[in-house]
N, C-alpha and C positions, 0 to 999 in steps of 0.2 A: 352712650350706650342705651339701647332700647329697653324699656321696662317690660317684663313679661306680661302677657295679657292675663288679666284676672279671670278666674273661673266664672265669676258672676257676669262679666262682660261677654264671655263666650256663650253663656246660657241665654243672655238677653238677645244677642245677635242670632242665635239659633232659633229662639222663639219668634223673632221677627220674620225670619225666613220661612219657618213652618207655617206661621199665620198667613203670610203672603201666598204660600202655595195653596192653602185652604181657600182663600178668597179667589185665587185664580181658577181653582177647580169649579167654583160656583159661577163666576162672572167673566172669566177670561182675563188675559193680560191687559188688554186695552182699558177695560173698565176698572182696574185696580186703582184705588186711591190710598195715598199714604194715611189719610185720616182714618180710613176703615181698618187698616193694618194696625195702627197704634191703639185704636179703640179696642179691637179684639185681643191684641197682645197685652193690654193693660199697662201700657207705658206712655210716657209723655212724648209729644211730637219731637221735642228736643233730643230725646233719647234716640229716636230713629235717626236723626241727622248726626248724632255722635257716631253712629255705626255706618251710615251710608251717606255719601255726598248728596244724593238726590234719588228720585224714584228709579231713574235709569241705571244707577249703580247697583241697586237691588235687582232690577230686572236682568242686568247683564249676568249676574251670578245664577239666577234661576233659569234663564234661558240656556246658558251654557251647560248647566247641570242636566237639563232635558236633552240637549244635543249630545252630551257625553253618554247619557243613558242609551240613546239610540245608536251611538257609535259602538257601545259595548255589544249590542245585538249584531251590528254589522260585522264586527271583528270575529264573532264566534260562529257566524253563519258560513255557508259554502262560498268560496271565491267565485265571482262571476267570470265566465269564460268568453263572453262576447258582449257587444254593446247593448243588445236587447236585455240581457240578464243584468248587466251593470246598471242600466236605467231602472229596471224593476227593483234592484237591490237598494238603490238610492232614494226611491220614491217615499218611503216612510219618513226619512229625514227631511226631504224637500217639502213634503206635505206639512210637517210641523213648522218648518221655517216660513211657510207662506200661509199658515192657518189664520193669521191676523196680520194686517198691514203693520201694526205697531211692532210686532215681533220681528218682522223682516227689517223694518227700519232700525231697530236696536242692533240687530245682527250686522247690518251694513255699517252703522256708526262705530261699532266696536270690533270690526273685523280685522283691523290693522291696515286696511286700505286707506283709511282717513289720516294716515301719517301721525298717529298718536305716539307719544313718547313711550308709554308703558304698554306692556303686552298683557292683556287681560284674559279672562277665562274663555271668552268667545273666540278671540284670535287663536288661543291654544287649541280649542276644539276644532277650528277650521284647519289648523296645521295638522292636527291628528287625522282629520278626514283626508287631506291631501296625501299624507304618508300611507294611509290605508289604500287609497285608490292606486297609488304608485305600486304598491305590492301586488295588487290585483293585475295591473297592466303588465308587470314583469312576468307574472305567472300565467296569464291568459293568452287568448288568441287575438293579440293586438299588434300593432306595428312595432317593428324592432329597430327602426332607423333613428330613434330619438330616445333621450333619457326618460325613463319612466316617471321621474319626479317632475320634469318639465311637462310631460303629457298630462300628469295628474293635476298640475296647476292650471292647465288649459281646461280640463274637465270642470274644475271648480269655477273657472271664469264663465264657461258656458252654462253651468248650473245657475250662477248668479244672473246671467242674462235672461235665461228662461224664466226664472222666478220673478225678476223685475217686470217682465212682460205680462206676468200673471195679473199685475195690478194696472195694466194699461187697457183702456176701454176698447182699443182696436183689436186686442189679442186675448182678452180675458176668457173667451169661450173655448180656446184651444187648450186641451189638457196638457199639463206639464210634461208628461212623458212624450207626447206627440211633438211638442215644441222642441224638446231636448234631443230627440232621436237624430234628426239630420245633422245637427252640429257634431254630435259624438261620432256618427258614422264617418263623416269626412275627416274628423280629427284623429280617430283611433284606427280606422281601416280605410285610408284614402283610396285604395285600389278598388274597393267595393262600395264606397260611400255615395257615388253619383250614379243615378239611374240614367242610362243613355237616352231614354225616352223623355226625360225632364230637362235636358240640356238646352 
């Protein structure tokens, strides 16, 4: 039987997370160092590793929390009715996810796509995103010949592709929204997605 978590351990874990958030606010995710977090939190390095397997484990929690915060905003806003509005609605989340290469890499590693055994907070946030998109697709002016959940999974895949290209030297100058638009137009509104002039 598992022992209940001690209040002191909960406070220490919370202090480490709060301290890491403060460091990230100053330096960003990439520059965060465990040494700086433990120094500011006033704990030993061993205490950090008693709570988190490594830096990525802490980053997974913090990045997922930020994704969830942005998803809260998406869920309370108006439902997009077309692909252009859908892309506009998704941009704040995508901008966060690509704000630092390290953040995007952590999201990919913990997305569930890497065949990990456990489902972590980033995978749960991405599942939440797919379900939100599926609801929008079911209610909006989108194709009706496919399951909205399947279509939403495709939207997420196209988002990942567009965001990955953001870090490619050949494509980094193309804005995310511009890169994502043709994919989603063809996927969600195939009858209007191709401009006859561009065939």
